N, C-alpha and C positions, 0 to 999 in steps of 0.2 A: 170651510166652516171651523175646522179644528184650529186653524191659525188664528181666526178671529177670537175664538174662545180663549186661546192661550194668551193673546194680547190683553184681553179683559182680566184674566186671572193675574197677569203680571201687574196691572194697575192696582187691583185689589190687594195683592200681596204687598206691594210697595207701601200702600197707605196703612195697612195693618202693622207692618214692620215699623213704620215711622212712629206710630202712636204707642206701640208696645215695647219699642227698643229701650234697653237700659243705657245706651250710649247717648248722652245728651250733654248740654253745657254744664260745667261745674257752677256752683252758686257764685254769683258775682260778689266781689269784695272791694269795688272801687266805684268811682263816679261815672264810669263809662258804660252805662246802660244803653247809650246810643249805638255802641258796637253791636249789642245783641239785636237792637231794633233794625239796624242795617242788614245784619245777617238774616233776620226773619223775612224782611222784604225780598231779599234775593231768593231765599228758600221758597217762599210762596209763589213768586213768579216762575221759577224753574219747575216747581211741582205742578203748577197749572198747565204749563206748556207740555210737560211730560204726560199728564193725563189727557189733555186735548189731542195731542198728536197720536198717542196710542189708540184712543177710542176712534179717532177719525180713520186711522189705518184699518182698524177692525171693521168699521162701517163700510169702508171702500171695498174691503175684501169680500164682504157679503153682497153689497149692492151691485158691484161690477164683476161678480164671478162669471165664469163661462157658462152660458146657457145656449141650448140649441136654438137656432133661428135668430140670434142676436149678433150684431156686428159692433166692434169697438169703434168709437168715434174719436178722432184726434183734433185738438184745437191748438194751433201753433201760437196764438197770441190771445191774451185777455187782459187788456190794459187796466181795466177797472180792478180786477183781482190783484194784479201786480202792484198797483198803487196802495191797495189795502194792506197787502203783505209788507211792503216797504214801510208804510206808516206804523203798522202794529209792531214790527220788529224794532224800528227806531224808538218808539215809546218804551218798549220793553228794556232796551239797552240803557236808555236814559234813566228809567226807573230803578235799574240795578246800580248804575254808576253814581248817580247824583248823591244818594245818601252816604255812600262810602267815601266819596271825595269830600263831602261836607264834614264828616266826622274826622277824616284824616287831617284836614286843614286845622281843625280845633285841637287835635291830638298833639301837633307839633308847635302849638302856640301857647306856651305856658303863661299863667297870670304873673303879674309883676311881683306878687308877694310869695311866690313859690320858693321854697328852699331847694338845695341842689345836692346831688351826689353824682360821682362819675364812676363808670364801669369800664374796666379794661378786660376784653376777652382775649384769651390766648390758649392755644392747644395745650391742655384741655382743662382750663381753670379760669376762674373769675377773680378779679381784684377790684376793690372798692376804695374810693377816696372821697372825703368830704372837706369842705373849707373849714379853716380853724376859726379862732375868735375874731379875726379880721373880716370874716365873711366872704373871702375871696380865695379862689383856687390859684395856686402858683402856676407860673408859665412852665411849659413842657417842651421838650425837644427830643427827637428820636436818638440823638447822639448820647443822651444820658441814660438810656434804657439799659438796665442790667438786671441780674437776678434779684437784687434787693431794692431796686428802683424801677419797678415794672411800668410806671407811668412816665418815666423820663423827666421827672421834675428837675428844673434847673436849680442846682445847688446855690447859685449866686442870686437867685430871686428871693428877696425878703418875704414876699407874700406866700411863698411855698413852704417856709420853715415850719409854720404851724398847721400845715395841711394834715388832716387826720387820715392815716392809712389803716384801714380796718384790719385788725389782727384776727384773721380767720376767714371763713368762706361764707359768712352771712352778713347781710347789711340790715340794719335796723332803721325804721322810719316811724315818725309819730302819727298817731291816729287823727283822721279828719283834718290833716294839714296838706295843702298842695305841695308837690315835690316835682322838680324837674330832674330828669335822668339824662345825663350826657353819656354817650356810648362811643367807645373806640375799640379798635382791634389791632393787635400787635403783629399778627402773622397772616391769617387767612380770613375769609368771610365767616362771621358768626351772627347769631341773632338772639337778642335778650328777650325771653318770652316768659311771662307769668300768667298762666291761664285764668286764674281767678280775677286778675286785674283787667283782663281783656286788652292787654297792651303787649306789643312786640315790635321790634324794630331791627333792621339789619345793622350790623356793625362792620364797616368797610375800612380796611387798612388805609391810612392816610386821610381819612375824613372823620369828622365829629357829627354824629347824628343825635337826635334827641326826641323825647316825648315827655309828657307829664301826666300825673294822676293824683287823685286824692283818695287815699285808702279809707274805707268806711267800716272795716271790721278788723278787730285784733286777731292775731294768729300768725302762724308760720306758713308761708306760701312758697312752694318750690319754684326755683328758676330753672328753665330748660334752655338749651341751645337749639334753635329751630332751623339751623342751616347745617347740612352735612359738612363737617370740618375735619374729618380724618378718622383714624382707627379708634380714638378714644371719645368720639362724639357722644355716644350714649351715656357716658359717665361724666359729661361736662354739666354738672348740676350744682346748684347752690340754693340759697333761700333768702327771702325777704321776710323779716320779722316786723309786724306792725304792733305797736304797743302804745300805751298811754304816755303822755308827754313826760311825766316825772320819771317813769321807768326808762324811757328813751334817753333822757338826759343823764341818768345814772350810768347807762351803758356807754354813752358817748364819752363820758369823763374817764373811762378806763382804757380808751383806745390810744395807741401811741401816735405821736406826730412824726412828720418827716425828719425833723431835727433830732429826734430821739429814737429813731427806728433802726439805726445801724445802717442806713442807706448811704450811698456815696454822697459826700457833701454834708452829711448830717453829723451831729455829735452824739456821744453816748454809744450804746450798743445793745445787743441782746441781753435781756435780763433773765433768761431761762436757759438751762442746758439744751443745746441742740437747736436753739431758735434760728440761728443763721442758716443752718442746714434745712430747717423747715421752710423758711422763706424761699430758699433756692429750689426746694422740691416743688413748692407751689408755683413758683415762677416758671419752672421748666415743664410743668404739666404732669409731673410724675404721679401726683396724688390722684389723677384721673383714672389710672390703671392699677395703682398699688394702694390698697386701703391701709389704715393704721389702727383699725379696730377688729381685725380678723375677718371682716366681711369678704365674701368672694368677689373677685374682680377680674379684669383682663389679665393681670399679672399676679404673682404671689403677694400675699399681704405682708406688710413689714412688721406686723405685731409679733414680737418674740422671734424675729427672724435671725438676728445676730447670735451666733454661737450654736445654732442647731445644725443637724445633719439634713441636707436637702437632697431629695431623690431627683435624678436627672434622666432625661431621655436616653435610652440605651441600657438602662439598668444599673448605672453607677450612682454613687452618692458623693457629696462634697460637703466639707465643713464650711459654714458661712462665717468667714473671717474677713478682715480688711482687704486682703489680696483678692479674694473671690468677689467681693462687692465692687472693687475697683475694676476688675476685669469685666464683670457683668454690665457695668455702666458704660465702659468704653467699647466693649465688643459683646453685645448681648447674645449673639449667635454662637459664641464659643461654648457655652454650657447652658443648655436650655432645660428649665425645670419641667419635670414630668407633669403632664396634664394641662400645660399652658401653651398657647400658640406662639410660634416663633415670629413675632411681629414687632418686637421692640426695636426702635431705631437707635443707632449709636449716638452717644452724647459726648460732646467735647466740653469738658469742664477744666477750669484752671486747677492747679494743685490746691489752692486755698478752698475753692468751691468743692472739690472732691473730698477734702478732709472734713469740711463742714457737713456735707451730705452724709458721709459715713458716721460721723459723730451723732447726727440726728437719728439715723436708723438704729444705732445702739440704744438710744433712749426710748424707742417705741416698744413698750412692754405690755 
């Protein structure tokens, strides 16, 4: 009897927890209400089975409990019951799978009038690219990927010269306009996930995946990586900013193109002190662990780092100069900063990249 009561209390507790729980879906900000509907169908089916099974077990415990003078009866076959169970299980599986498959088919089939932007995921950072005035993204090849050309844009392709390479870690999109998102990964498996949009998709090295959405609310929405991708996974964050068309166009006009970004094959160069180093730091994923605003992270913040005295494990201190920075980048385990885990991998940078990186760290004040 105690077991039956416990099972009933578990069911009641689960129902109460569900209705009173503060953990629920974030307010939706895109056209994908169908995602929530498919999730609700699955939740209702699973909840119904959970309740039915627990209450049936509680009933069976009471009904068929041991009593003096009663003998248990065994039935080896019951074809009618078996067919009912097979049919009910099949219907339940179809009811859970069909809505999700239907929504997924629509998710990866963008409308013809959708604009486009491309995302490159890399440990542990995001890069964004949009087509230029010609409306076409330039051809890419992994042979051209480097610190300042994370997409591997072919420098000989005229269509790529006006590609917009977003300067920073945020992508902006216009309100109420459909947009197709192309997804690539440079190293390991990543996943581009924006909870309020109800959209997410794996990013597989060597493949281009895609989905589309129409944003329905203005605001800044956080981008998360939803696949465990290494030690800096939790810091692999970015944002999608949804804004009115005029504001979006003003932002877009300020973004550099491939030909003026200082990338291989482009002309022009960085217009700000330390910009080349900043691009390298973003490309190498350094900013996932080292903040530039003093915020705590996996590694020491770069804000005001150059020129200070840094406390090390073992009780010693070191002056943060060019020699120390170079050693720490090439051999992070040589001098570990006190209070931080010894998990940074060594980085192989060219002399030019090393100099640019150090110049950038000097500018972070």
